[in-house]
A tleap script that builds the chain and sets N, CA, C and O, in Angstrom:
source leaprc.protein.ff14SB
mol = sequence {
  NMET SER ILE PHE TYR TRP TYR THR GLU ALA
  ASP ASP GLY PRO LYS PHE SER ALA ILE TYR
  ILE GLY VAL LEU LYS MET ILE GLY TYR THR
  MET MET PHE VAL GLY VAL VAL ILE TYR SER
  ARG PHE LEU THR ARG TRP PRO TYR ARG ARG
  ILE TYR ILE TYR MET GLN VAL LEU SER ALA
  VAL VAL SER LEU CYS ASP ILE VAL ILE VAL
  SER ARG LEU ASN THR LYS ILE GLY ILE PRO
  ASP GLU ALA MET LEU LEU SER ASP THR THR
  LEU ALA PRO GLY VAL LEU ARG LEU ILE MET
  MET PRO THR TYR VAL LEU ALA ALA LYS CVAL
}
set mol.1.N position { 26.726 23.848 2.946 }
set mol.1.CA position { 27.036 23.047 1.771 }
set mol.1.C position { 25.739 22.844 0.981 }
set mol.1.O position { 24.736 22.399 1.539 }
set mol.2.N position { 25.758 23.161 -0.278 }
set mol.2.CA position { 24.561 23.004 -1.092 }
set mol.2.C position { 24.441 21.556 -1.564 }
set mol.2.O position { 25.417 20.805 -1.581 }
set mol.3.N position { 23.232 21.190 -1.942 }
set mol.3.CA position { 22.986 19.829 -2.399 }
set mol.3.C position { 23.704 19.575 -3.724 }
set mol.3.O position { 24.140 18.453 -3.981 }
set mol.4.N position { 23.834 20.614 -4.579 }
set mol.4.CA position { 24.562 20.437 -5.836 }
set mol.4.C position { 26.022 20.089 -5.571 }
set mol.4.O position { 26.578 19.200 -6.215 }
set mol.5.N position { 26.635 20.785 -4.631 }
set mol.5.CA position { 28.015 20.482 -4.276 }
set mol.5.C position { 28.120 19.055 -3.762 }
set mol.5.O position { 29.042 18.325 -4.127 }
set mol.6.N position { 27.188 18.661 -2.925 }
set mol.6.CA position { 27.235 17.307 -2.371 }
set mol.6.C position { 27.068 16.265 -3.471 }
set mol.6.O position { 27.751 15.241 -3.463 }
set mol.7.N position { 26.165 16.517 -4.416 }
set mol.7.CA position { 25.963 15.582 -5.529 }
set mol.7.C position { 27.207 15.451 -6.404 }
set mol.7.O position { 27.478 14.367 -6.921 }
set mol.8.N position { 27.968 16.531 -6.581 }
set mol.8.CA position { 29.050 16.522 -7.569 }
set mol.8.C position { 30.452 16.443 -6.988 }
set mol.8.O position { 31.330 15.844 -7.610 }
set mol.9.N position { 30.696 17.026 -5.817 }
set mol.9.CA position { 32.073 17.180 -5.359 }
set mol.9.C position { 32.396 16.559 -4.001 }
set mol.9.O position { 33.557 16.235 -3.752 }
set mol.10.N position { 31.448 16.386 -3.143 }
set mol.10.CA position { 31.731 15.971 -1.762 }
set mol.10.C position { 32.351 14.577 -1.720 }
set mol.10.O position { 32.048 13.720 -2.550 }
set mol.11.N position { 33.217 14.373 -0.745 }
set mol.11.CA position { 33.899 13.081 -0.621 }
set mol.11.C position { 32.927 11.941 -0.356 }
set mol.11.O position { 33.104 10.839 -0.876 }
set mol.12.N position { 31.903 12.200 0.448 }
set mol.12.CA position { 30.945 11.139 0.764 }
set mol.12.C position { 29.727 11.157 -0.155 }
set mol.12.O position { 28.783 10.397 0.060 }
set mol.13.N position { 29.734 12.014 -1.173 }
set mol.13.CA position { 28.614 12.122 -2.100 }
set mol.13.C position { 28.739 11.162 -3.271 }
set mol.13.O position { 29.748 10.469 -3.402 }
set mol.14.N position { 27.731 11.114 -4.116 }
set mol.14.CA position { 27.736 10.182 -5.244 }
set mol.14.C position { 28.617 10.613 -6.420 }
set mol.14.O position { 28.879 9.802 -7.309 }
set mol.15.N position { 29.081 11.872 -6.449 }
set mol.15.CA position { 29.964 12.406 -7.486 }
set mol.15.C position { 29.353 12.304 -8.893 }
set mol.15.O position { 29.975 11.772 -9.813 }
set mol.16.N position { 28.151 12.811 -9.039 }
set mol.16.CA position { 27.523 12.893 -10.357 }
set mol.16.C position { 28.188 13.986 -11.168 }
set mol.16.O position { 28.760 14.924 -10.613 }
set mol.17.N position { 28.111 13.862 -12.479 }
set mol.17.CA position { 28.609 14.944 -13.324 }
set mol.17.C position { 27.565 16.053 -13.376 }
set mol.17.O position { 26.372 15.810 -13.196 }
set mol.18.N position { 28.030 17.263 -13.623 }
set mol.18.CA position { 27.108 18.397 -13.729 }
set mol.18.C position { 26.185 18.226 -14.932 }
set mol.18.O position { 25.046 18.692 -14.907 }
set mol.19.N position { 26.660 17.569 -15.972 }
set mol.19.CA position { 25.832 17.329 -17.157 }
set mol.19.C position { 24.674 16.398 -16.798 }
set mol.19.O position { 23.540 16.629 -17.219 }
set mol.20.N position { 24.950 15.357 -16.030 }
set mol.20.CA position { 23.892 14.421 -15.612 }
set mol.20.C position { 22.821 15.156 -14.814 }
set mol.20.O position { 21.630 14.940 -15.035 }
set mol.21.N position { 23.224 16.006 -13.905 }
set mol.21.CA position { 22.253 16.748 -13.106 }
set mol.21.C position { 21.490 17.733 -13.984 }
set mol.21.O position { 20.294 17.940 -13.779 }
set mol.22.N position { 22.162 18.343 -14.958 }
set mol.22.CA position { 21.486 19.244 -15.883 }
set mol.22.C position { 20.429 18.533 -16.714 }
set mol.22.O position { 19.342 19.065 -16.938 }
set mol.23.N position { 20.753 17.331 -17.167 }
set mol.23.CA position { 19.782 16.550 -17.934 }
set mol.23.C position { 18.578 16.201 -17.061 }
set mol.23.O position { 17.437 16.257 -17.519 }
set mol.24.N position { 18.832 15.847 -15.818 }
set mol.24.CA position { 17.723 15.533 -14.906 }
set mol.24.C position { 16.852 16.763 -14.650 }
set mol.24.O position { 15.631 16.650 -14.542 }
set mol.25.N position { 17.475 17.925 -14.554 }
set mol.25.CA position { 16.691 19.154 -14.385 }
set mol.25.C position { 15.813 19.400 -15.607 }
set mol.25.O position { 14.665 19.826 -15.476 }
set mol.26.N position { 16.354 19.133 -16.793 }
set mol.26.CA position { 15.565 19.293 -18.012 }
set mol.26.C position { 14.368 18.329 -18.012 }
set mol.26.O position { 13.263 18.704 -18.406 }
set mol.27.N position { 14.593 17.107 -17.574 }
set mol.27.CA position { 13.490 16.148 -17.462 }
set mol.27.C position { 12.480 16.639 -16.433 }
set mol.27.O position { 11.276 16.454 -16.605 }
set mol.28.N position { 12.966 17.266 -15.359 }
set mol.28.CA position { 12.067 17.828 -14.344 }
set mol.28.C position { 11.170 18.914 -14.915 }
set mol.28.O position { 9.987 18.979 -14.582 }
set mol.29.N position { 11.720 19.769 -15.773 }
set mol.29.CA position { 10.896 20.800 -16.413 }
set mol.29.C position { 9.863 20.182 -17.344 }
set mol.29.O position { 8.747 20.688 -17.464 }
set mol.30.N position { 10.231 19.099 -17.997 }
set mol.30.CA position { 9.265 18.382 -18.826 }
set mol.30.C position { 8.151 17.803 -17.963 }
set mol.30.O position { 6.989 17.782 -18.367 }
set mol.31.N position { 8.512 17.336 -16.778 }
set mol.31.CA position { 7.497 16.794 -15.865 }
set mol.31.C position { 6.549 17.884 -15.378 }
set mol.31.O position { 5.398 17.592 -15.053 }
set mol.32.N position { 7.007 19.135 -15.320 }
set mol.32.CA position { 6.089 20.228 -14.995 }
set mol.32.C position { 4.998 20.325 -16.051 }
set mol.32.O position { 3.823 20.501 -15.729 }
set mol.33.N position { 5.395 20.208 -17.311 }
set mol.33.CA position { 4.415 20.226 -18.393 }
set mol.33.C position { 3.476 19.033 -18.282 }
set mol.33.O position { 2.273 19.168 -18.505 }
set mol.34.N position { 4.015 17.868 -17.940 }
set mol.34.CA position { 3.186 16.675 -17.758 }
set mol.34.C position { 2.189 16.902 -16.617 }
set mol.34.O position { 1.044 16.458 -16.696 }
set mol.35.N position { 2.621 17.589 -15.564 }
set mol.35.CA position { 1.712 17.919 -14.468 }
set mol.35.C position { 0.548 18.778 -14.926 }
set mol.35.O position { -0.585 18.574 -14.489 }
set mol.36.N position { 0.815 19.734 -15.802 }
set mol.36.CA position { -0.253 20.580 -16.350 }
set mol.36.C position { -1.215 19.739 -17.178 }
set mol.36.O position { -2.431 19.911 -17.092 }
set mol.37.N position { -0.669 18.831 -17.977 }
set mol.37.CA position { -1.516 17.967 -18.804 }
set mol.37.C position { -2.368 17.044 -17.928 }
set mol.37.O position { -3.555 16.854 -18.195 }
set mol.38.N position { -1.769 16.478 -16.894 }
set mol.38.CA position { -2.525 15.610 -15.986 }
set mol.38.C position { -3.648 16.390 -15.322 }
set mol.38.O position { -4.771 15.900 -15.210 }
set mol.39.N position { -3.344 17.600 -14.884 }
set mol.39.CA position { -4.384 18.414 -14.253 }
set mol.39.C position { -5.521 18.709 -15.230 }
set mol.39.O position { -6.692 18.517 -14.902 }
set mol.40.N position { -5.176 19.172 -16.417 }
set mol.40.CA position { -6.224 19.563 -17.361 }
set mol.40.C position { -6.991 18.364 -17.891 }
set mol.40.O position { -8.154 18.496 -18.273 }
set mol.41.N position { -6.371 17.218 -17.919 }
set mol.41.CA position { -7.035 16.024 -18.457 }
set mol.41.C position { -7.865 15.286 -17.416 }
set mol.41.O position { -8.957 14.809 -17.724 }
set mol.42.N position { -7.358 15.183 -16.176 }
set mol.42.CA position { -7.990 14.312 -15.189 }
set mol.42.C position { -8.506 15.011 -13.935 }
set mol.42.O position { -9.428 14.502 -13.296 }
set mol.43.N position { -7.950 16.146 -13.567 }
set mol.43.CA position { -8.249 16.707 -12.255 }
set mol.43.C position { -9.115 17.964 -12.288 }
set mol.43.O position { -9.365 18.548 -11.233 }
set mol.44.N position { -9.572 18.395 -13.434 }
set mol.44.CA position { -10.332 19.646 -13.494 }
set mol.44.C position { -11.677 19.544 -12.776 }
set mol.44.O position { -12.204 20.558 -12.317 }
set mol.45.N position { -12.221 18.383 -12.673 }
set mol.45.CA position { -13.519 18.217 -11.999 }
set mol.45.C position { -13.381 17.854 -10.514 }
set mol.45.O position { -14.382 17.759 -9.804 }
set mol.46.N position { -12.173 17.657 -10.058 }
set mol.46.CA position { -11.956 17.360 -8.643 }
set mol.46.C position { -12.086 18.634 -7.825 }
set mol.46.O position { -11.753 19.717 -8.306 }
set mol.47.N position { -12.567 18.516 -6.593 }
set mol.47.CA position { -12.553 19.694 -5.704 }
set mol.47.C position { -11.098 20.088 -5.382 }
set mol.47.O position { -10.225 19.233 -5.235 }
set mol.48.N position { -10.872 21.391 -5.279 }
set mol.48.CA position { -9.515 21.884 -5.019 }
set mol.48.C position { -8.952 21.328 -3.712 }
set mol.48.O position { -7.763 21.022 -3.624 }
set mol.49.N position { -9.791 21.201 -2.718 }
set mol.49.CA position { -9.313 20.701 -1.434 }
set mol.49.C position { -8.746 19.290 -1.565 }
set mol.49.O position { -7.707 18.985 -0.979 }
set mol.50.N position { -9.412 18.432 -2.324 }
set mol.50.CA position { -8.935 17.056 -2.502 }
set mol.50.C position { -7.600 17.049 -3.253 }
set mol.50.O position { -6.697 16.284 -2.914 }
set mol.51.N position { -7.480 17.900 -4.270 }
set mol.51.CA position { -6.211 17.977 -5.009 }
set mol.51.C position { -5.090 18.409 -4.075 }
set mol.51.O position { -4.011 17.816 -4.079 }
set mol.52.N position { -5.343 19.447 -3.271 }
set mol.52.CA position { -4.313 19.922 -2.337 }
set mol.52.C position { -3.905 18.829 -1.353 }
set mol.52.O position { -2.715 18.644 -1.098 }
set mol.53.N position { -4.864 18.113 -0.804 }
set mol.53.CA position { -4.543 17.083 0.191 }
set mol.53.C position { -3.715 15.967 -0.434 }
set mol.53.O position { -2.660 15.613 0.094 }
set mol.54.N position { -4.172 15.413 -1.543 }
set mol.54.CA position { -3.448 14.310 -2.176 }
set mol.54.C position { -2.064 14.724 -2.649 }
set mol.54.O position { -1.095 13.985 -2.478 }
set mol.55.N position { -1.976 15.894 -3.238 }
set mol.55.CA position { -0.689 16.325 -3.757 }
set mol.55.C position { 0.283 16.707 -2.641 }
set mol.55.O position { 1.491 16.532 -2.801 }
set mol.56.N position { -0.209 17.220 -1.526 }
set mol.56.CA position { 0.680 17.514 -0.392 }
set mol.56.C position { 1.253 16.227 0.191 }
set mol.56.O position { 2.434 16.168 0.534 }
set mol.57.N position { 0.419 15.199 0.303 }
set mol.57.CA position { 0.914 13.911 0.800 }
set mol.57.C position { 1.939 13.337 -0.174 }
set mol.57.O position { 2.993 12.854 0.242 }
set mol.58.N position { 1.634 13.388 -1.464 }
set mol.58.CA position { 2.569 12.893 -2.466 }
set mol.58.C position { 3.867 13.707 -2.462 }
set mol.58.O position { 4.951 13.148 -2.631 }
set mol.59.N position { 3.759 15.005 -2.270 }
set mol.59.CA position { 4.943 15.857 -2.199 }
set mol.59.C position { 5.816 15.487 -0.994 }
set mol.59.O position { 7.042 15.470 -1.099 }
set mol.60.N position { 5.197 15.196 0.131 }
set mol.60.CA position { 5.967 14.795 1.316 }
set mol.60.C position { 6.709 13.488 1.068 }
set mol.60.O position { 7.856 13.334 1.487 }
set mol.61.N position { 6.064 12.555 0.394 }
set mol.61.CA position { 6.708 11.277 0.098 }
set mol.61.C position { 7.875 11.476 -0.873 }
set mol.61.O position { 8.948 10.904 -0.681 }
set mol.62.N position { 7.670 12.279 -1.905 }
set mol.62.CA position { 8.740 12.541 -2.877 }
set mol.62.C position { 9.889 13.291 -2.209 }
set mol.62.O position { 11.050 13.058 -2.547 }
set mol.63.N position { 9.592 14.177 -1.278 }
set mol.63.CA position { 10.643 14.935 -0.589 }
set mol.63.C position { 11.518 14.044 0.284 }
set mol.63.O position { 12.650 14.407 0.600 }
set mol.64.N position { 11.013 12.901 0.669 }
set mol.64.CA position { 11.820 11.972 1.459 }
set mol.64.C position { 12.991 11.405 0.658 }
set mol.64.O position { 13.959 10.912 1.238 }
set mol.65.N position { 12.907 11.474 -0.656 }
set mol.65.CA position { 14.011 10.981 -1.488 }
set mol.65.C position { 15.307 11.713 -1.176 }
set mol.65.O position { 16.374 11.101 -1.173 }
set mol.66.N position { 15.231 13.023 -0.913 }
set mol.66.CA position { 16.436 13.784 -0.555 }
set mol.66.C position { 17.062 13.235 0.714 }
set mol.66.O position { 18.279 13.061 0.789 }
set mol.67.N position { 16.244 12.965 1.698 }
set mol.67.CA position { 16.763 12.441 2.967 }
set mol.67.C position { 17.390 11.077 2.759 }
set mol.67.O position { 18.443 10.778 3.322 }
set mol.68.N position { 16.746 10.252 1.953 }
set mol.68.CA position { 17.258 8.900 1.714 }
set mol.68.C position { 18.604 8.948 0.997 }
set mol.68.O position { 19.522 8.217 1.367 }
set mol.69.N position { 18.736 9.797 -0.025 }
set mol.69.CA position { 19.997 9.822 -0.777 }
set mol.69.C position { 21.124 10.465 0.019 }
set mol.69.O position { 22.268 10.020 -0.065 }
set mol.70.N position { 20.820 11.509 0.793 }
set mol.70.CA position { 21.878 12.155 1.583 }
set mol.70.C position { 22.328 11.252 2.723 }
set mol.70.O position { 23.514 11.227 3.053 }
set mol.71.N position { 21.422 10.521 3.323 }
set mol.71.CA position { 21.808 9.607 4.406 }
set mol.71.C position { 22.371 8.296 3.868 }
set mol.71.O position { 22.826 7.447 4.635 }
set mol.72.N position { 22.339 8.134 2.538 }
set mol.72.CA position { 22.891 6.963 1.848 }
set mol.72.C position { 22.126 5.683 2.172 }
set mol.72.O position { 22.671 4.589 2.017 }
set mol.73.N position { 20.876 5.795 2.616 }
set mol.73.CA position { 20.065 4.605 2.875 }
set mol.73.C position { 19.791 3.829 1.596 }
set mol.73.O position { 19.635 2.608 1.630 }
set mol.74.N position { 19.731 4.526 0.473 }
set mol.74.CA position { 19.451 3.845 -0.781 }
set mol.74.C position { 20.527 2.826 -1.137 }
set mol.74.O position { 20.213 1.752 -1.648 }
set mol.75.N position { 21.788 3.147 -0.874 }
set mol.75.CA position { 22.856 2.191 -1.183 }
set mol.75.C position { 22.824 1.001 -0.232 }
set mol.75.O position { 23.227 -0.104 -0.595 }
set mol.76.N position { 22.345 1.229 0.979 }
set mol.76.CA position { 22.262 0.126 1.937 }
set mol.76.C position { 21.183 -0.879 1.566 }
set mol.76.O position { 21.296 -2.064 1.881 }
set mol.77.N position { 20.119 -0.399 0.886 }
set mol.77.CA position { 19.051 -1.325 0.493 }
set mol.77.C position { 19.149 -1.723 -0.978 }
set mol.77.O position { 18.287 -2.438 -1.488 }
set mol.78.N position { 20.197 -1.262 -1.657 }
set mol.78.CA position { 20.475 -1.718 -3.011 }
set mol.78.C position { 19.907 -0.876 -4.134 }
set mol.78.O position { 19.886 -1.330 -5.278 }
set mol.79.N position { 19.444 0.338 -3.853 }
set mol.79.CA position { 18.938 1.225 -4.901 }
set mol.79.C position { 20.086 2.134 -5.329 }
set mol.79.O position { 20.668 2.827 -4.493 }
set mol.80.N position { 20.420 2.141 -6.620 }
set mol.80.CA position { 21.541 2.984 -7.063 }
set mol.80.C position { 21.247 4.470 -6.894 }
set mol.80.O position { 20.091 4.893 -6.907 }
set mol.81.N position { 22.309 5.256 -6.737 }
set mol.81.CA position { 22.166 6.703 -6.581 }
set mol.81.C position { 21.453 7.332 -7.770 }
set mol.81.O position { 20.651 8.252 -7.605 }
set mol.82.N position { 21.745 6.837 -8.962 }
set mol.82.CA position { 21.132 7.393 -10.169 }
set mol.82.C position { 19.616 7.244 -10.136 }
set mol.82.O position { 18.895 8.165 -10.521 }
set mol.83.N position { 19.130 6.099 -9.683 }
set mol.83.CA position { 17.680 5.863 -9.623 }
set mol.83.C position { 17.023 6.771 -8.581 }
set mol.83.O position { 15.928 7.283 -8.811 }
set mol.84.N position { 17.673 6.970 -7.458 }
set mol.84.CA position { 17.104 7.841 -6.422 }
set mol.84.C position { 17.055 9.284 -6.904 }
set mol.84.O position { 16.050 9.972 -6.719 }
set mol.85.N position { 18.128 9.737 -7.515 }
set mol.85.CA position { 18.154 11.120 -7.994 }
set mol.85.C position { 17.171 11.308 -9.144 }
set mol.85.O position { 16.549 12.364 -9.258 }
set mol.86.N position { 17.025 10.313 -9.985 }
set mol.86.CA position { 16.073 10.388 -11.085 }
set mol.86.C position { 14.653 10.538 -10.554 }
set mol.86.O position { 13.882 11.359 -11.050 }
set mol.87.N position { 14.312 9.744 -9.546 }
set mol.87.CA position { 12.951 9.834 -9.004 }
set mol.87.C position { 12.715 11.165 -8.313 }
set mol.87.O position { 11.644 11.757 -8.453 }
set mol.88.N position { 13.694 11.636 -7.577 }
set mol.88.CA position { 13.529 12.898 -6.849 }
set mol.88.C position { 13.493 14.092 -7.787 }
set mol.88.O position { 12.625 14.955 -7.658 }
set mol.89.N position { 14.414 14.152 -8.719 }
set mol.89.CA position { 14.551 15.321 -9.577 }
set mol.89.C position { 13.458 15.405 -10.627 }
set mol.89.O position { 13.135 16.499 -11.092 }
set mol.90.N position { 12.887 14.283 -11.008 }
set mol.90.CA position { 11.852 14.314 -12.037 }
set mol.90.C position { 10.446 14.342 -11.463 }
set mol.90.O position { 9.564 14.972 -12.047 }
set mol.91.N position { 10.211 13.685 -10.347 }
set mol.91.CA position { 8.855 13.643 -9.793 }
set mol.91.C position { 8.483 14.909 -9.036 }
set mol.91.O position { 7.339 15.357 -9.115 }
set mol.92.N position { 9.413 15.486 -8.315 }
set mol.92.CA position { 9.103 16.650 -7.482 }
set mol.92.C position { 8.551 17.835 -8.278 }
set mol.92.O position { 7.554 18.415 -7.849 }
set mol.93.N position { 9.145 18.230 -9.419 }
set mol.93.CA position { 8.563 19.362 -10.159 }
set mol.93.C position { 7.155 19.093 -10.668 }
set mol.93.O position { 6.316 19.993 -10.667 }
set mol.94.N position { 6.885 17.868 -11.102 }
set mol.94.CA position { 5.537 17.536 -11.567 }
set mol.94.C position { 4.513 17.604 -10.461 }
set mol.94.O position { 3.404 18.100 -10.657 }
set mol.95.N position { 4.887 17.103 -9.294 }
set mol.95.CA position { 3.973 17.142 -8.143 }
set mol.95.C position { 3.754 18.586 -7.697 }
set mol.95.O position { 2.628 18.975 -7.387 }
set mol.96.N position { 4.811 19.373 -7.664 }
set mol.96.CA position { 4.665 20.773 -7.264 }
set mol.96.C position { 3.793 21.544 -8.250 }
set mol.96.O position { 3.041 22.432 -7.849 }
set mol.97.N position { 3.888 21.214 -9.526 }
set mol.97.CA position { 3.026 21.875 -10.504 }
set mol.97.C position { 1.568 21.470 -10.275 }
set mol.97.O position { 0.668 22.298 -10.414 }
set mol.98.N position { 1.330 20.207 -9.926 }
set mol.98.CA position { -0.038 19.774 -9.631 }
set mol.98.C position { -0.591 20.469 -8.391 }
set mol.98.O position { -1.790 20.736 -8.310 }
set mol.99.N position { 0.276 20.760 -7.427 }
set mol.99.CA position { -0.163 21.477 -6.237 }
set mol.99.C position { -0.579 22.907 -6.602 }
set mol.99.O position { -1.562 23.426 -6.073 }
set mol.100.N position { 0.170 23.533 -7.502 }
set mol.100.CA position { -0.075 24.935 -7.822 }
set mol.100.C position { -1.162 25.168 -8.871 }
set mol.100.O position { -1.673 26.282 -8.981 }
set mol.101.N position { -1.518 24.159 -9.630 }
set mol.101.CA position { -2.483 24.355 -10.718 }
set mol.101.C position { -3.826 24.916 -10.239 }
set mol.101.O position { -4.340 25.831 -10.884 }
set mol.102.N position { -4.424 24.424 -9.148 }
set mol.102.CA position { -5.682 25.043 -8.702 }
set mol.102.C position { -5.524 26.529 -8.363 }
set mol.102.O position { -6.435 27.321 -8.604 }
set mol.103.N position { -4.376 26.903 -7.809 }
set mol.103.CA position { -4.123 28.307 -7.508 }
set mol.103.C position { -4.049 29.126 -8.785 }
set mol.103.O position { -4.605 30.223 -8.855 }
set mol.104.N position { -3.370 28.603 -9.790 }
set mol.104.CA position { -3.284 29.300 -11.073 }
set mol.104.C position { -4.662 29.453 -11.708 }
set mol.104.O position { -4.984 30.499 -12.272 }
set mol.105.N position { -5.465 28.408 -11.612 }
set mol.105.CA position { -6.820 28.465 -12.198 }
set mol.105.C position { -7.673 29.505 -11.468 }
set mol.105.O position { -8.376 30.289 -12.105 }
set mol.106.N position { -7.612 29.514 -10.145 }
set mol.106.CA position { -8.381 30.499 -9.377 }
set mol.106.C position { -7.902 31.913 -9.670 }
set mol.106.O position { -8.713 32.832 -9.791 }
set mol.107.N position { -6.593 32.093 -9.785 }
set mol.107.CA position { -6.084 33.438 -10.087 }
set mol.107.C position { -6.506 33.885 -11.480 }
set mol.107.O position { -6.741 35.074 -11.699 }
set mol.108.N position { -6.606 32.966 -12.413 }
set mol.108.CA position { -6.998 33.322 -13.768 }
set mol.108.C position { -8.481 33.711 -13.843 }
set mol.108.O position { -8.888 34.440 -14.747 }
set mol.109.N position { -9.283 33.224 -12.895 }
set mol.109.CA position { -10.715 33.536 -12.893 }
set mol.109.C position { -10.994 34.932 -12.334 }
set mol.109.O position { -12.064 35.495 -12.565 }
set mol.110.N position { -10.039 35.483 -11.603 }
set mol.110.CA position { -10.262 36.776 -10.963 }
set mol.110.C position { -10.164 37.918 -11.929 }
set mol.110.O position { -10.328 39.073 -11.537 }
savepdb mol mol.pdb
quit
């Protein structure tokens, strides 16, 4: 069962509309651009190792959002499904772009 099916159709899922998920994906792509801007504005002087370490830890924390929403822990503590999906779908692409930016820069230097 894919996560998209669970988000939209599953009996125990949140039953989001496909349009809502599409809009969140569009915001996620915008966050990729924001990740590039953050890297070029603030992280260009940081050592690559430090960027990788911090962004990997942040990526692990953001990835926990999937586990929380699928296990429905968010509803038990009072966080709406929309807020959990918004944080997961928008933050993860930006963080992943920040992880990859040093690799892109090194590849461009070769």
